[in-house]
Biopython code that builds the backbone (N, CA, C, O; Angstrom):
import numpy as np
from Bio.PDB.StructureBuilder import StructureBuilder

atoms = [
    (1, "UNK", "N", (-24.541, 15.795, -2.773)),
    (1, "UNK", "CA", (-23.230, 16.079, -2.624)),
    (1, "UNK", "C", (-22.608, 15.226, -1.705)),
    (1, "UNK", "O", (-23.283, 14.775, -0.779)),
    (2, "UNK", "N", (-21.226, 14.886, -1.835)),
    (2, "UNK", "CA", (-20.322, 13.795, -1.931)),
    (2, "UNK", "C", (-18.849, 13.269, -2.152)),
    (2, "UNK", "O", (-19.439, 12.768, -3.110)),
    (3, "UNK", "N", (-18.188, 13.073, -2.193)),
    (3, "UNK", "CA", (-17.414, 12.316, -2.623)),
    (3, "UNK", "C", (-17.020, 11.755, -3.684)),
    (3, "UNK", "O", (-17.513, 10.628, -3.733)),
    (4, "UNK", "N", (-16.332, 11.987, -4.624)),
    (4, "UNK", "CA", (-15.797, 10.462, -5.471)),
    (4, "UNK", "C", (-14.276, 9.730, -5.108)),
    (4, "UNK", "O", (-13.183, 10.206, -4.801)),
    (5, "UNK", "N", (-14.857, 8.108, -5.334)),
    (5, "UNK", "CA", (-13.575, 7.022, -5.765)),
    (5, "UNK", "C", (-12.400, 7.425, -6.570)),
    (5, "UNK", "O", (-12.412, 7.487, -7.800)),
    (6, "UNK", "N", (-11.502, 7.664, -5.903)),
    (6, "UNK", "CA", (-10.018, 7.714, -7.009)),
    (6, "UNK", "C", (-9.364, 6.884, -6.924)),
    (6, "UNK", "O", (-9.025, 6.805, -5.743)),
    (7, "UNK", "N", (-8.667, 5.693, -7.833)),
    (7, "UNK", "CA", (-7.511, 5.236, -7.822)),
    (7, "UNK", "C", (-6.054, 5.203, -8.289)),
    (7, "UNK", "O", (-5.625, 5.856, -9.241)),
    (8, "UNK", "N", (-5.703, 4.798, -7.913)),
    (8, "UNK", "CA", (-4.166, 5.020, -8.751)),
    (8, "UNK", "C", (-3.663, 3.806, -8.506)),
    (8, "UNK", "O", (-3.994, 3.097, -7.555)),
    (9, "UNK", "N", (-2.393, 3.373, -9.829)),
    (9, "UNK", "CA", (-1.842, 2.524, -9.951)),
    (9, "UNK", "C", (-0.673, 2.384, -10.044)),
    (9, "UNK", "O", (-0.143, 2.875, -11.041)),
    (10, "UNK", "N", (-0.078, 1.881, -9.348)),
    (10, "UNK", "CA", (1.818, 1.842, -10.149)),
    (10, "UNK", "C", (2.011, -0.335, -10.010)),
    (10, "UNK", "O", (1.607, -1.276, -9.327)),
    (11, "UNK", "N", (3.025, 0.007, -11.367)),
    (11, "UNK", "CA", (3.920, -2.067, -11.098)),
    (11, "UNK", "C", (4.614, -1.055, -9.792)),
    (11, "UNK", "O", (4.708, 0.166, -9.672)),
    (12, "UNK", "N", (4.968, -2.041, -9.043)),
    (12, "UNK", "CA", (6.163, -2.503, -8.685)),
    (12, "UNK", "C", (6.949, -3.794, -8.460)),
    (12, "UNK", "O", (6.542, -4.952, -8.558)),
    (13, "UNK", "N", (8.563, -3.193, -8.032)),
    (13, "UNK", "CA", (8.909, -4.540, -8.012)),
    (13, "UNK", "C", (9.426, -5.660, -6.691)),
    (13, "UNK", "O", (9.581, -5.156, -5.578)),
    (14, "UNK", "N", (9.659, -7.054, -6.855)),
    (14, "UNK", "CA", (10.234, -7.080, -5.213)),
    (14, "UNK", "C", (10.866, -5.660, -4.892)),
    (14, "UNK", "O", (10.491, -4.649, -4.297)),
    (15, "UNK", "N", (12.264, -6.160, -5.723)),
    (15, "UNK", "CA", (13.838, -5.250, -5.779)),
    (15, "UNK", "C", (13.495, -3.674, -5.255)),
    (15, "UNK", "O", (13.729, -3.088, -4.198)),
    (16, "UNK", "N", (13.165, -3.480, -5.873)),
    (16, "UNK", "CA", (12.850, -1.688, -5.558)),
    (16, "UNK", "C", (11.142, -1.807, -4.970)),
    (16, "UNK", "O", (11.170, -1.436, -3.796)),
    (17, "UNK", "N", (10.583, -1.953, -5.125)),
    (17, "UNK", "CA", (9.503, -1.529, -4.419)),
    (17, "UNK", "C", (8.877, 0.198, -4.199)),
    (17, "UNK", "O", (8.320, 0.794, -3.277)),
    (18, "UNK", "N", (9.393, 0.611, -5.800)),
    (18, "UNK", "CA", (8.985, 2.087, -5.541)),
    (18, "UNK", "C", (7.858, 1.976, -6.713)),
    (18, "UNK", "O", (7.541, 1.218, -7.629)),
    (19, "UNK", "N", (7.328, 3.581, -5.929)),
    (19, "UNK", "CA", (5.528, 3.940, -6.613)),
    (19, "UNK", "C", (5.412, 4.834, -6.906)),
    (19, "UNK", "O", (5.853, 5.909, -6.499)),
    (20, "UNK", "N", (4.316, 4.350, -8.262)),
    (20, "UNK", "CA", (4.754, 6.859, -8.232)),
    (20, "UNK", "C", (3.433, 6.607, -7.887)),
    (20, "UNK", "O", (2.823, 7.504, -8.469)),
    (21, "UNK", "N", (2.339, 5.688, -7.082)),
    (21, "UNK", "CA", (1.420, 6.486, -6.317)),
    (21, "UNK", "C", (1.776, 7.254, -5.047)),
    (21, "UNK", "O", (2.532, 6.786, -4.196)),
    (22, "UNK", "N", (1.106, 8.645, -4.941)),
    (22, "UNK", "CA", (0.783, 9.784, -3.638)),
    (22, "UNK", "C", (-0.427, 10.098, -3.479)),
    (22, "UNK", "O", (-0.961, 10.699, -4.412)),
    (23, "UNK", "N", (-0.936, 9.906, -2.707)),
    (23, "UNK", "CA", (-2.112, 9.441, -1.551)),
    (23, "UNK", "C", (-2.258, 11.277, -1.604)),
    (23, "UNK", "O", (-1.452, 11.854, -0.876)),
    (24, "UNK", "N", (-3.241, 12.187, -2.426)),
    (24, "UNK", "CA", (-2.809, 13.713, -1.825)),
    (24, "UNK", "C", (-3.459, 13.929, 0.079)),
    (24, "UNK", "O", (-3.812, 12.970, 0.765)),
    (25, "UNK", "N", (-3.462, 14.886, 0.392)),
    (25, "UNK", "CA", (-2.635, 15.079, 1.682)),
    (25, "UNK", "C", (-4.491, 15.118, 2.230)),
    (25, "UNK", "O", (-5.192, 15.429, 1.268)),
    (26, "UNK", "N", (-5.160, 14.915, 3.284)),
    (26, "UNK", "CA", (-5.665, 14.809, 3.923)),
    (26, "UNK", "C", (-7.419, 13.495, 2.928)),
    (26, "UNK", "O", (-8.533, 13.759, 2.476)),
    (27, "UNK", "N", (-6.856, 12.643, 3.038)),
    (27, "UNK", "CA", (-7.570, 11.745, 2.192)),
    (27, "UNK", "C", (-8.185, 10.688, 3.568)),
    (27, "UNK", "O", (-8.211, 10.803, 4.793)),
    (28, "UNK", "N", (-8.755, 9.363, 2.298)),
    (28, "UNK", "CA", (-8.977, 8.303, 3.217)),
    (28, "UNK", "C", (-8.915, 7.452, 2.114)),
    (28, "UNK", "O", (-9.493, 7.637, 1.042)),
    (29, "UNK", "N", (-8.130, 6.431, 2.437)),
    (29, "UNK", "CA", (-7.745, 5.168, 1.896)),
    (29, "UNK", "C", (-8.397, 3.953, 1.820)),
    (29, "UNK", "O", (-7.775, 3.265, 2.629)),
    (30, "UNK", "N", (-9.243, 3.287, 1.359)),
    (30, "UNK", "CA", (-10.333, 2.886, 1.565)),
    (30, "UNK", "C", (-9.931, 0.790, 1.457)),
    (30, "UNK", "O", (-10.294, -0.284, 1.937)),
    (31, "UNK", "N", (-8.861, 1.455, 0.366)),
    (31, "UNK", "CA", (-8.542, -0.805, -0.481)),
    (31, "UNK", "C", (-7.303, -0.041, -0.400)),
    (31, "UNK", "O", (-7.300, 1.176, -0.214)),
    (32, "UNK", "N", (-6.074, -0.866, -0.562)),
    (32, "UNK", "CA", (-5.172, -1.427, -1.374)),
    (32, "UNK", "C", (-4.659, -2.920, -1.433)),
    (32, "UNK", "O", (-4.381, -3.724, -0.543)),
    (33, "UNK", "N", (-4.645, -2.972, -2.388)),
    (33, "UNK", "CA", (-4.792, -4.416, -3.837)),
    (33, "UNK", "C", (-3.270, -4.502, -3.776)),
    (33, "UNK", "O", (-2.641, -3.574, -3.269)),
    (34, "UNK", "N", (-2.847, -5.231, -4.112)),
    (34, "UNK", "CA", (-0.961, -6.226, -5.252)),
    (34, "UNK", "C", (-1.704, -6.990, -6.089)),
    (34, "UNK", "O", (-1.887, -8.159, -5.751)),
    (35, "UNK", "N", (-2.108, -6.655, -6.961)),
    (35, "UNK", "CA", (-1.996, -7.996, -8.087)),
    (35, "UNK", "C", (-0.361, -8.331, -8.170)),
    (35, "UNK", "O", (0.636, -7.678, -8.481)),
    (36, "UNK", "N", (-0.608, -9.637, -7.745)),
    (36, "UNK", "CA", (1.031, -10.550, -8.191)),
    (36, "UNK", "C", (1.255, -11.561, -9.584)),
    (36, "UNK", "O", (1.147, -12.781, -9.712)),
    (37, "UNK", "N", (1.613, -10.485, -10.544)),
    (37, "UNK", "CA", (1.726, -10.883, -11.576)),
    (37, "UNK", "C", (2.846, -11.604, -11.795)),
    (37, "UNK", "O", (2.735, -12.508, -12.623)),
    (38, "UNK", "N", (4.327, -11.385, -11.062)),
    (38, "UNK", "CA", (5.418, -12.864, -11.009)),
    (38, "UNK", "C", (5.531, -12.891, -9.455)),
    (38, "UNK", "O", (5.807, -11.977, -8.678)),
    (39, "UNK", "N", (5.230, -14.242, -9.217)),
    (39, "UNK", "CA", (5.685, -14.189, -7.769)),
    (39, "UNK", "C", (6.561, -14.063, -7.400)),
    (39, "UNK", "O", (7.528, -14.518, -8.010)),
    (40, "UNK", "N", (6.743, -13.316, -6.088)),
    (40, "UNK", "CA", (7.920, -13.221, -5.257)),
    (40, "UNK", "C", (8.859, -14.181, -4.410)),
    (40, "UNK", "O", (8.698, -14.735, -3.323)),
    (41, "UNK", "N", (9.929, -14.165, -5.349)),
    (41, "UNK", "CA", (11.308, -15.217, -4.955)),
    (41, "UNK", "C", (11.993, -15.076, -3.765)),
    (41, "UNK", "O", (12.158, -13.923, -3.364)),
    (42, "UNK", "N", (12.582, -16.311, -2.882)),
    (42, "UNK", "CA", (13.785, -16.196, -2.691)),
    (42, "UNK", "C", (13.225, -16.658, -1.301)),
    (42, "UNK", "O", (12.079, -17.069, -1.485)),
    (43, "UNK", "N", (13.547, -16.742, -0.120)),
    (43, "UNK", "CA", (13.452, -17.279, 1.014)),
    (43, "UNK", "C", (12.212, -16.814, 1.926)),
    (43, "UNK", "O", (11.647, -17.678, 2.596)),
    (44, "UNK", "N", (11.806, -15.600, 1.974)),
    (44, "UNK", "CA", (10.510, -14.816, 2.090)),
    (44, "UNK", "C", (10.674, -14.005, 1.488)),
    (44, "UNK", "O", (11.492, -13.175, 1.093)),
    (45, "UNK", "N", (8.643, -14.739, 1.394)),
    (45, "UNK", "CA", (8.364, -14.464, 0.127)),
    (45, "UNK", "C", (6.800, -12.994, 0.606)),
    (45, "UNK", "O", (5.670, -12.851, 0.139)),
    (46, "UNK", "N", (7.493, -12.301, 1.582)),
    (46, "UNK", "CA", (6.879, -11.395, 1.470)),
    (46, "UNK", "C", (6.665, -9.894, 1.526)),
    (46, "UNK", "O", (7.739, -9.315, 1.363)),
    (47, "UNK", "N", (5.941, -9.310, 1.650)),
    (47, "UNK", "CA", (5.957, -7.599, 1.441)),
    (47, "UNK", "C", (4.906, -6.361, 2.315)),
    (47, "UNK", "O", (3.752, -6.680, 2.601)),
    (48, "UNK", "N", (5.251, -5.476, 2.547)),
    (48, "UNK", "CA", (4.356, -5.186, 3.369)),
    (48, "UNK", "C", (3.838, -3.450, 2.084)),
    (48, "UNK", "O", (3.978, -3.185, 0.890)),
    (49, "UNK", "N", (3.449, -2.987, 2.893)),
    (49, "UNK", "CA", (2.720, -1.287, 1.865)),
    (49, "UNK", "C", (3.140, -0.621, 2.829)),
    (49, "UNK", "O", (3.472, -1.466, 3.660)),
    (50, "UNK", "N", (3.489, 1.188, 3.565)),
    (50, "UNK", "CA", (3.735, 1.684, 3.711)),
    (50, "UNK", "C", (3.718, 3.685, 2.967)),
    (50, "UNK", "O", (3.243, 4.066, 1.898)),
    (51, "UNK", "N", (4.081, 4.115, 3.528)),
    (51, "UNK", "CA", (4.964, 5.355, 2.887)),
    (51, "UNK", "C", (6.517, 5.360, 2.797)),
    (51, "UNK", "O", (7.252, 4.452, 3.183)),
    (52, "UNK", "N", (6.940, 6.674, 2.156)),
    (52, "UNK", "CA", (8.289, 5.959, 1.736)),
    (52, "UNK", "C", (9.339, 7.292, 2.994)),
    (52, "UNK", "O", (10.330, 7.910, 2.604)),
    (53, "UNK", "N", (8.789, 7.401, 4.326)),
    (53, "UNK", "CA", (8.350, 7.997, 5.503)),
    (53, "UNK", "C", (8.758, 6.640, 6.941)),
    (53, "UNK", "O", (9.500, 6.454, 7.905)),
    (54, "UNK", "N", (7.288, 5.805, 5.903)),
    (54, "UNK", "CA", (7.503, 4.832, 6.918)),
    (54, "UNK", "C", (7.433, 3.668, 6.148)),
    (54, "UNK", "O", (7.111, 3.790, 4.967)),
    (55, "UNK", "N", (7.677, 2.557, 6.604)),
    (55, "UNK", "CA", (7.379, 1.333, 5.857)),
    (55, "UNK", "C", (6.912, 0.005, 6.368)),
    (55, "UNK", "O", (7.231, -1.119, 5.979)),
    (56, "UNK", "N", (5.848, 0.473, 7.600)),
    (56, "UNK", "CA", (4.850, 0.006, 7.865)),
    (56, "UNK", "C", (3.887, 1.385, 8.148)),
    (56, "UNK", "O", (3.831, 1.836, 9.292)),
    (57, "UNK", "N", (3.305, 1.878, 7.288)),
    (57, "UNK", "CA", (2.432, 2.791, 7.741)),
    (57, "UNK", "C", (1.384, 2.035, 6.607)),
    (57, "UNK", "O", (1.933, 2.461, 5.591)),
    (58, "UNK", "N", (1.217, 1.914, 6.533)),
    (58, "UNK", "CA", (-0.887, 0.696, 6.726)),
    (58, "UNK", "C", (-0.614, -0.083, 6.670)),
    (58, "UNK", "O", (-1.658, -0.736, 6.672)),
    (59, "UNK", "N", (0.619, -1.115, 6.564)),
    (59, "UNK", "CA", (0.140, -2.472, 6.990)),
    (59, "UNK", "C", (1.043, -3.465, 7.460)),
    (59, "UNK", "O", (2.003, -3.760, 6.749)),
    (60, "UNK", "N", (0.972, -3.692, 7.906)),
    (60, "UNK", "CA", (2.207, -4.773, 9.203)),
    (60, "UNK", "C", (3.401, -5.215, 8.303)),
    (60, "UNK", "O", (3.091, -5.824, 7.279)),
    (61, "UNK", "N", (4.983, -4.949, 8.592)),
    (61, "UNK", "CA", (5.881, -5.705, 8.010)),
    (61, "UNK", "C", (5.470, -6.670, 7.673)),
    (61, "UNK", "O", (4.943, -7.346, 8.556)),
    (62, "UNK", "N", (5.493, -7.401, 5.843)),
    (62, "UNK", "CA", (5.504, -8.809, 6.064)),
    (62, "UNK", "C", (4.364, -9.069, 5.770)),
    (62, "UNK", "O", (4.306, -10.153, 5.190)),
    (63, "UNK", "N", (3.280, -8.522, 5.909)),
    (63, "UNK", "CA", (1.192, -8.465, 5.532)),
    (63, "UNK", "C", (0.601, -9.471, 4.180)),
    (63, "UNK", "O", (-0.358, -10.154, 3.822)),
    (64, "UNK", "N", (2.182, -8.903, 3.690)),
    (64, "UNK", "CA", (0.993, -9.803, 2.380)),
    (64, "UNK", "C", (2.409, -10.931, 1.926)),
    (64, "UNK", "O", (3.554, -10.583, 2.215)),
    (65, "UNK", "N", (2.123, -12.350, 1.161)),
    (65, "UNK", "CA", (2.757, -13.427, 0.391)),
    (65, "UNK", "C", (1.734, -13.576, -1.213)),
    (65, "UNK", "O", (0.721, -13.938, -1.812)),
    (66, "UNK", "N", (3.647, -12.654, -1.167)),
    (66, "UNK", "CA", (3.476, -12.655, -2.873)),
    (66, "UNK", "C", (4.401, -14.031, -3.322)),
    (66, "UNK", "O", (5.424, -13.919, -3.998)),
    (67, "UNK", "N", (3.701, -15.772, -2.676)),
    (67, "UNK", "CA", (4.805, -16.408, -3.567)),
    (67, "UNK", "C", (4.258, -17.043, -4.011)),
    (67, "UNK", "O", (4.723, -18.116, -4.396)),
    (68, "UNK", "N", (2.586, -16.590, -4.237)),
    (68, "UNK", "CA", (1.683, -17.515, -5.886)),
    (68, "UNK", "C", (1.210, -16.446, -6.864)),
    (68, "UNK", "O", (1.395, -15.316, -6.409)),
    (69, "UNK", "N", (0.802, -16.464, -7.752)),
    (69, "UNK", "CA", (0.172, -15.709, -8.418)),
    (69, "UNK", "C", (-1.837, -15.071, -8.220)),
    (69, "UNK", "O", (-2.797, -15.814, -8.014)),
    (70, "UNK", "N", (-1.870, -13.395, -8.395)),
    (70, "UNK", "CA", (-3.670, -13.750, -7.741)),
    (70, "UNK", "C", (-3.366, -11.962, -7.044)),
    (70, "UNK", "O", (-2.402, -11.232, -7.275)),
    (71, "UNK", "N", (-4.265, -11.761, -6.394)),
    (71, "UNK", "CA", (-4.728, -10.477, -6.045)),
    (71, "UNK", "C", (-4.801, -10.302, -4.328)),
    (71, "UNK", "O", (-5.721, -10.787, -3.668)),
    (72, "UNK", "N", (-3.528, -9.427, -3.659)),
    (72, "UNK", "CA", (-3.504, -9.933, -2.398)),
    (72, "UNK", "C", (-4.017, -8.158, -1.902)),
    (72, "UNK", "O", (-3.560, -7.156, -2.453)),
    (73, "UNK", "N", (-5.319, -8.137, -0.455)),
    (73, "UNK", "CA", (-5.427, -6.710, 0.025)),
    (73, "UNK", "C", (-4.712, -7.151, 1.041)),
    (73, "UNK", "O", (-4.411, -8.229, 1.555)),
    (74, "UNK", "N", (-4.407, -5.354, 1.279)),
    (74, "UNK", "CA", (-3.804, -4.197, 2.548)),
    (74, "UNK", "C", (-4.965, -4.026, 3.251)),
    (74, "UNK", "O", (-6.035, -3.440, 3.084)),
    (75, "UNK", "N", (-4.276, -4.929, 4.357)),
    (75, "UNK", "CA", (-5.362, -3.941, 5.511)),
    (75, "UNK", "C", (-4.404, -3.241, 6.702)),
    (75, "UNK", "O", (-3.205, -3.503, 6.794)),
    (76, "UNK", "N", (-5.101, -2.319, 7.597)),
    (76, "UNK", "CA", (-4.260, -2.059, 8.519)),
    (76, "UNK", "C", (-4.331, -2.762, 9.816)),
    (76, "UNK", "O", (-3.358, -2.310, 10.421)),
    (77, "UNK", "N", (-4.787, -3.413, 10.413)),
    (77, "UNK", "CA", (-5.154, -4.691, 10.907)),
    (77, "UNK", "C", (-5.807, -3.959, 12.215)),
    (77, "UNK", "O", (-6.770, -3.194, 12.168)),
    (78, "UNK", "N", (-5.039, -4.372, 13.480)),
    (78, "UNK", "CA", (-5.715, -3.729, 14.785)),
    (78, "UNK", "C", (-5.050, -2.769, 14.953)),
    (78, "UNK", "O", (-5.529, -2.241, 15.957)),
    (79, "UNK", "N", (-4.211, -2.168, 14.602)),
    (79, "UNK", "CA", (-2.664, -1.324, 14.800)),
    (79, "UNK", "C", (-3.393, 0.286, 15.251)),
    (79, "UNK", "O", (-3.296, 0.764, 14.121)),
    (80, "UNK", "N", (-3.690, 0.815, 15.634)),
    (80, "UNK", "CA", (-4.340, 1.947, 16.080)),
    (80, "UNK", "C", (-3.042, 3.782, 15.305)),
    (80, "UNK", "O", (-3.517, 4.915, 15.241)),
    (81, "UNK", "N", (-2.120, 3.568, 15.047)),
    (81, "UNK", "CA", (-1.603, 4.258, 14.213)),
    (81, "UNK", "C", (-2.504, 4.199, 12.595)),
    (81, "UNK", "O", (-3.198, 4.977, 11.942)),
    (82, "UNK", "N", (-2.006, 2.808, 12.462)),
    (82, "UNK", "CA", (-1.677, 2.516, 10.645)),
    (82, "UNK", "C", (-4.483, 2.939, 10.130)),
    (82, "UNK", "O", (-5.119, 3.471, 9.220)),
    (83, "UNK", "N", (-4.819, 2.259, 11.398)),
    (83, "UNK", "CA", (-5.811, 2.458, 10.919)),
    (83, "UNK", "C", (-6.320, 4.274, 10.927)),
    (83, "UNK", "O", (-7.207, 4.716, 10.197)),
    (84, "UNK", "N", (-5.461, 5.171, 11.995)),
    (84, "UNK", "CA", (-5.513, 6.521, 11.740)),
    (84, "UNK", "C", (-4.617, 7.041, 10.182)),
    (84, "UNK", "O", (-4.722, 8.208, 9.806)),
    (85, "UNK", "N", (-4.148, 6.480, 9.747)),
    (85, "UNK", "CA", (-3.393, 6.669, 8.514)),
    (85, "UNK", "C", (-3.836, 6.255, 7.284)),
    (85, "UNK", "O", (-3.540, 6.817, 6.229)),
    (86, "UNK", "N", (-5.013, 4.626, 7.459)),
    (86, "UNK", "CA", (-6.065, 5.089, 6.595)),
    (86, "UNK", "C", (-7.211, 5.491, 6.171)),
    (86, "UNK", "O", (-7.708, 5.501, 5.045)),
    (87, "UNK", "N", (-7.943, 6.144, 8.152)),
    (87, "UNK", "CA", (-8.811, 7.810, 8.099)),
    (87, "UNK", "C", (-8.474, 8.753, 7.878)),
    (87, "UNK", "O", (-9.275, 9.526, 7.352)),
    (88, "UNK", "N", (-6.918, 9.264, 8.201)),
    (88, "UNK", "CA", (-7.060, 10.558, 7.336)),
    (88, "UNK", "C", (-5.118, 10.259, 7.267)),
    (88, "UNK", "O", (-4.385, 10.199, 8.254)),
    (89, "UNK", "N", (-4.750, 10.137, 6.003)),
    (89, "UNK", "CA", (-3.614, 9.935, 5.739)),
    (89, "UNK", "C", (-2.649, 11.105, 5.893)),
    (89, "UNK", "O", (-1.525, 10.918, 5.426)),
    (90, "UNK", "N", (-3.057, 13.031, 6.836)),
    (90, "UNK", "CA", (-2.030, 13.338, 6.798)),
    (90, "UNK", "C", (-2.657, 14.787, 6.653)),
    (90, "UNK", "O", (-3.787, 14.910, 6.181)),
    (91, "UNK", "N", (-1.419, 16.612, 7.337)),
    (91, "UNK", "CA", (-1.608, 16.926, 6.335)),
    (91, "UNK", "C", (-1.124, 17.718, 4.929)),
    (91, "UNK", "O", (-1.459, 18.828, 4.514)),
    (92, "UNK", "N", (0.082, 16.406, 4.178)),
    (92, "UNK", "CA", (1.142, 16.437, 3.364)),
    (92, "UNK", "C", (0.870, 15.156, 2.167)),
    (92, "UNK", "O", (1.091, 14.070, 2.705)),
    (93, "UNK", "N", (0.683, 15.087, 1.509)),
    (93, "UNK", "CA", (0.792, 14.071, 0.578)),
    (93, "UNK", "C", (1.549, 12.950, 0.275)),
    (93, "UNK", "O", (2.470, 13.124, -0.523)),
    (94, "UNK", "N", (1.344, 11.644, 0.808)),
    (94, "UNK", "CA", (2.551, 10.528, 1.471)),
    (94, "UNK", "C", (2.648, 9.785, -0.514)),
    (94, "UNK", "O", (1.800, 9.715, -1.404)),
    (95, "UNK", "N", (3.896, 9.442, -0.445)),
    (95, "UNK", "CA", (4.061, 8.414, -1.722)),
    (95, "UNK", "C", (4.103, 6.995, -1.278)),
    (95, "UNK", "O", (5.288, 6.793, -1.011)),
    (96, "UNK", "N", (3.474, 5.985, -1.076)),
    (96, "UNK", "CA", (3.315, 4.571, -1.095)),
    (96, "UNK", "C", (4.524, 3.923, -1.540)),
    (96, "UNK", "O", (4.952, 4.196, -2.661)),
    (97, "UNK", "N", (5.105, 3.127, -0.827)),
    (97, "UNK", "CA", (5.910, 2.202, -0.890)),
    (97, "UNK", "C", (5.839, 0.618, -0.467)),
    (97, "UNK", "O", (5.580, 0.259, 0.681)),
    (98, "UNK", "N", (6.006, 0.054, -1.148)),
    (98, "UNK", "CA", (6.294, -1.381, -1.002)),
    (98, "UNK", "C", (7.764, -1.592, -0.479)),
    (98, "UNK", "O", (8.777, -1.258, -1.093)),
    (99, "UNK", "N", (7.706, -2.306, 0.966)),
    (99, "UNK", "CA", (8.846, -3.161, 1.114)),
    (99, "UNK", "C", (8.490, -4.570, 1.133)),
    (99, "UNK", "O", (7.370, -4.904, 1.520)),
    (100, "UNK", "N", (9.463, -5.540, 0.696)),
    (100, "UNK", "CA", (10.069, -6.579, 0.579)),
    (100, "UNK", "C", (10.875, -6.996, 1.719)),
    (100, "UNK", "O", (11.411, -6.208, 2.498)),
    (101, "UNK", "N", (10.955, -8.528, 1.800)),
    (101, "UNK", "CA", (11.599, -9.048, 3.086)),
    (101, "UNK", "C", (13.219, -9.575, 2.217)),
    (101, "UNK", "O", (14.438, -9.695, 2.333)),
    (102, "UNK", "N", (12.511, -9.671, 1.686)),
    (102, "UNK", "CA", (14.813, -9.497, 0.534)),
    (102, "UNK", "C", (13.762, -8.831, -0.486)),
    (102, "UNK", "O", (12.606, -8.409, -0.531)),
    (103, "UNK", "N", (15.550, -9.113, -1.715)),
    (103, "UNK", "CA", (15.315, -8.913, -3.384)),
    (103, "UNK", "C", (14.597, -10.417, -3.355)),
    (103, "UNK", "O", (14.218, -11.323, -2.614)),
    (104, "UNK", "N", (14.722, -9.918, -4.921)),
    (104, "UNK", "CA", (14.298, -10.949, -5.901)),
    (104, "UNK", "C", (13.476, -10.365, -6.832)),
    (104, "UNK", "O", (13.332, -9.146, -6.930)),
    (105, "UNK", "N", (12.744, -11.464, -7.754)),
    (105, "UNK", "CA", (11.971, -11.111, -9.187)),
    (105, "UNK", "C", (10.589, -11.039, -9.245)),
    (105, "UNK", "O", (10.165, -10.771, -10.369)),
    (106, "UNK", "N", (9.952, -11.158, -8.584)),
    (106, "UNK", "CA", (8.499, -10.802, -7.939)),
    (106, "UNK", "C", (8.063, -9.935, -8.716)),
    (106, "UNK", "O", (8.992, -9.167, -8.966)),
    (107, "UNK", "N", (6.991, -9.589, -9.327)),
    (107, "UNK", "CA", (6.432, -8.354, -9.607)),
    (107, "UNK", "C", (4.952, -8.736, -9.625)),
    (107, "UNK", "O", (4.400, -9.831, -9.728)),
    (108, "UNK", "N", (4.354, -7.153, -9.456)),
    (108, "UNK", "CA", (2.580, -6.795, -9.781)),
    (108, "UNK", "C", (2.647, -5.066, -9.619)),
    (108, "UNK", "O", (3.391, -4.087, -9.575)),
    (109, "UNK", "N", (0.844, -5.681, -9.558)),
    (109, "UNK", "CA", (0.453, -4.254, -9.413)),
    (109, "UNK", "C", (0.257, -3.707, -8.453)),
    (109, "UNK", "O", (0.304, -4.409, -7.443)),
    (110, "UNK", "N", (-0.062, -2.188, -8.266)),
    (110, "UNK", "CA", (-0.354, -2.180, -6.973)),
    (110, "UNK", "C", (-1.419, -0.564, -6.755)),
    (110, "UNK", "O", (-1.305, 0.645, -6.957)),
    (111, "UNK", "N", (-2.609, -1.722, -6.129)),
    (111, "UNK", "CA", (-2.958, -0.858, -6.731)),
    (111, "UNK", "C", (-4.020, -0.011, -5.545)),
    (111, "UNK", "O", (-4.578, -0.822, -4.807)),
    (112, "UNK", "N", (-4.381, 1.464, -5.250)),
    (112, "UNK", "CA", (-5.079, 1.969, -3.927)),
    (112, "UNK", "C", (-6.061, 3.381, -4.241)),
    (112, "UNK", "O", (-6.017, 4.490, -4.773)),
    (113, "UNK", "N", (-6.864, 2.554, -3.574)),
    (113, "UNK", "CA", (-8.573, 2.739, -4.012)),
    (113, "UNK", "C", (-8.365, 4.663, -2.576)),
    (113, "UNK", "O", (-8.021, 4.877, -1.414)),
    (114, "UNK", "N", (-8.668, 5.162, -3.320)),
    (114, "UNK", "CA", (-9.282, 6.149, -1.358)),
    (114, "UNK", "C", (-10.056, 8.150, -2.135)),
    (114, "UNK", "O", (-10.074, 8.719, -3.226)),
    (115, "UNK", "N", (-10.464, 8.408, -0.912)),
    (115, "UNK", "CA", (-11.328, 9.456, -1.312)),
    (115, "UNK", "C", (-10.757, 10.922, -1.680)),
    (115, "UNK", "O", (-9.727, 10.551, -2.244)),
    (116, "UNK", "N", (-10.735, 11.661, -1.717)),
    (116, "UNK", "CA", (-9.754, 11.953, -1.879)),
    (116, "UNK", "C", (-10.037, 13.544, -1.178)),
    (116, "UNK", "O", (-11.031, 14.198, -1.492)),
    (117, "UNK", "N", (-8.978, 14.056, -0.163)),
    (117, "UNK", "CA", (-9.857, 15.351, 0.266)),
    (117, "UNK", "C", (-10.663, 15.874, 1.575)),
    (117, "UNK", "O", (-10.891, 16.936, 2.154)),
    (118, "UNK", "N", (-10.991, 14.328, 1.707)),
    (118, "UNK", "CA", (-12.105, 14.147, 3.247)),
    (118, "UNK", "C", (-12.197, 14.505, 4.372)),
    (118, "UNK", "O", (-13.213, 14.964, 4.895)),
    (119, "UNK", "N", (-10.879, 14.293, 5.002)),
    (119, "UNK", "CA", (-10.112, 15.331, 6.140)),
    (119, "UNK", "C", (-11.168, 15.026, 7.299)),
    (119, "UNK", "O", (-11.714, 15.790, 8.095)),
    (120, "UNK", "N", (-11.288, 13.365, 7.084)),
    (120, "UNK", "CA", (-11.417, 13.039, 8.533)),
    (120, "UNK", "C", (-11.181, 13.413, 9.906)),
    (120, "UNK", "O", (-10.785, 14.579, 9.879)),
    (121, "UNK", "N", (-11.198, 13.277, 10.292)),
    (121, "UNK", "CA", (-11.113, 13.860, 11.797)),
    (121, "UNK", "C", (-10.931, 12.890, 13.299)),
    (121, "UNK", "O", (-10.529, 13.260, 14.402)),
    (122, "UNK", "N", (-11.395, 11.537, 12.843)),
    (122, "UNK", "CA", (-11.253, 9.905, 13.914)),
    (122, "UNK", "C", (-10.712, 9.874, 14.852)),
    (122, "UNK", "O", (-10.649, 8.826, 15.494)),
]
sb = StructureBuilder()
sb.init_structure("model")
sb.init_model(0)
sb.init_chain("A")
sb.init_seg("    ")
for serial, (resi, resn, name, xyz) in enumerate(atoms, 1):
    if name == "N":
        sb.init_residue(resn, " ", resi, " ")
    sb.init_atom(name, np.array(xyz, "f"), 0.0, 1.0, " ", f" {name:<3s}", serial, name[0])
structure = sb.get_structure()
């Protein structure tokens, strides 16, 4: 008895941050990665990972530095609200969004690993 590890990936741009990743209700997020394939440009090269409801739901604003190519790892940090959002996304499905500090020509592949419907209540 157990749960399967699920993953979804979507290409995102610095300019739009749009994502097609939807995490099902009651899921636990285990990891968030951004593989920067074209470096972020402009005066600030940072971004954060959140939801369409809250830009800072999963990481702090500007938590990831996309100034160089490679894999970045998102984290809830020590914020209790973000930790809760990772532990259980809530009672409704959530759409993931990348919010860049400014627009530019950066491109990356966002990947979210999660356990679907585990319904943690810590």
